[in-house]
C-alpha positions, 0 to 999 in steps of 0.5 A: 373136933371128932375124937372117935376111933373105929375098926369098922370091919371088926364092929368096934367103935370108940366114940371119944378117945382123948389124947390126955388125962386131966386131973384138976390143973394137971394134964398128962398125955396118954402117950407119956403114960404109955411110955412110963408104964412100958418102962415100969413093966420093962424094969420089973421084967429085967430085975426078975431076969437078973435074979433068975440068972444069979445077978443083983437086981439092984444093979439092974434098977440103976442100969435100967434107969440110966439106960432109959434116960439115954434111950429117950434122948437118943430116940428123940434126937434120931427122930428130929435128925431125920425130920428136921424140917418139921422143927426148923422154924420151931426149935422148941418143938424138939422138946415137946415129946408128949406129942410123939416123935420117938424113934426106936432105933435111936433109943436102941443105939443110945441105950447100947452106948449107955450100957457099954459105959455102965458095964465098966462102971458096974464091972459087969460083962457088957454082953451079959447086961445086953442079954439081961436088959433085952427082956424089957425092951419088947415089953416097953415097945408093946405098951408104948405103941398104944401111945401112937393109938391115942396120938393117931399116928404111926398108921399105914396107908389105906386098907379095907382089911379086917383090922382097918382103922378109921380116923377123922381127917381133922385128928391126924397130921395132913402130911401123913394122909396119902393120895390113896387115902384121900381117894377112899375118904368116908364121910359120915354126918359131915365128918371126913374119915380116912381108913388105914392099917393100924401098924402100931397094932401090927408091931405090938403083936409082932413084939409080943411074938418076939418077947415069947421067943426071948422067954423061950430062949433065955436059958437056951443061948449058947454064947453071951450076947446071943439073946440080944442078937435074937431080939435084933433079928426078930424085931428087925425082920418084923419092922422091915415089913411093917415099915413098908406100910407106914405113911410117916416114914423117916427117909434117908436124906436125898432119897426116898428110902425109909431109914428104918427099913435099911436099919432093920434089914441090916440089924436082922441080917448081921445079927443072924449071921453072928448067931449062926457063927457063934453057935457053930463056934461055941457049940464046937467048944462045948462038944470038945 
């Protein structure tokens, strides 16, 4: 199998990009390494933010660990729920998360539920925990998205733009190759290649911008929970447009509507409305 990945219009080519790291008898998927590294850096950012706001860092280590366990389970269940046909005849495949298949919105929903429970256990305001932990979310996403790079997944339809990514047909899932991609297949030395939008890269860059906004706003919020809502507004807006490009969309059952576009639009609009309302309400109270 050809393991190359290239960006021809940028003049960048990687001759061999494996999916796993082998250390003796041990095999570790790069996807898992990216997820773990993203979590570690996310926890570090959260504990530092907790210290900056006069909270106990140890509390947030516990909160992050339990929230991440819930988030991974939720991300997997969400993905499986909207793509169950892939696992109908291979139920054990549900547990092979090293092959990919984690949906961020499932993780967010499960994570928020976990934080709600933990807020009562830790006797810390639910909205305060959301605002503290949200700093780590885009960090985990930025690093975790590179797992999609190694797995050759989460890419968009055909493009020949500056950032176009070229992948061997044999290295990607057949159901993610569109008719437009087949019409523009490139053959080199007997190997067929598709060319696609590197949507994992687009989302990573967008999440970096969202992270910068969160850092700039972390000491300028007006009401508890606002920083989390800023994240939902920013991420939801970017994900809505990026999702349009992807070829592995999860669809609402019985429709051709991508569920992530619906959730993204809803999260962004509702969060923005709450932010505006909250700033008017709490801003008036501060002035009085």
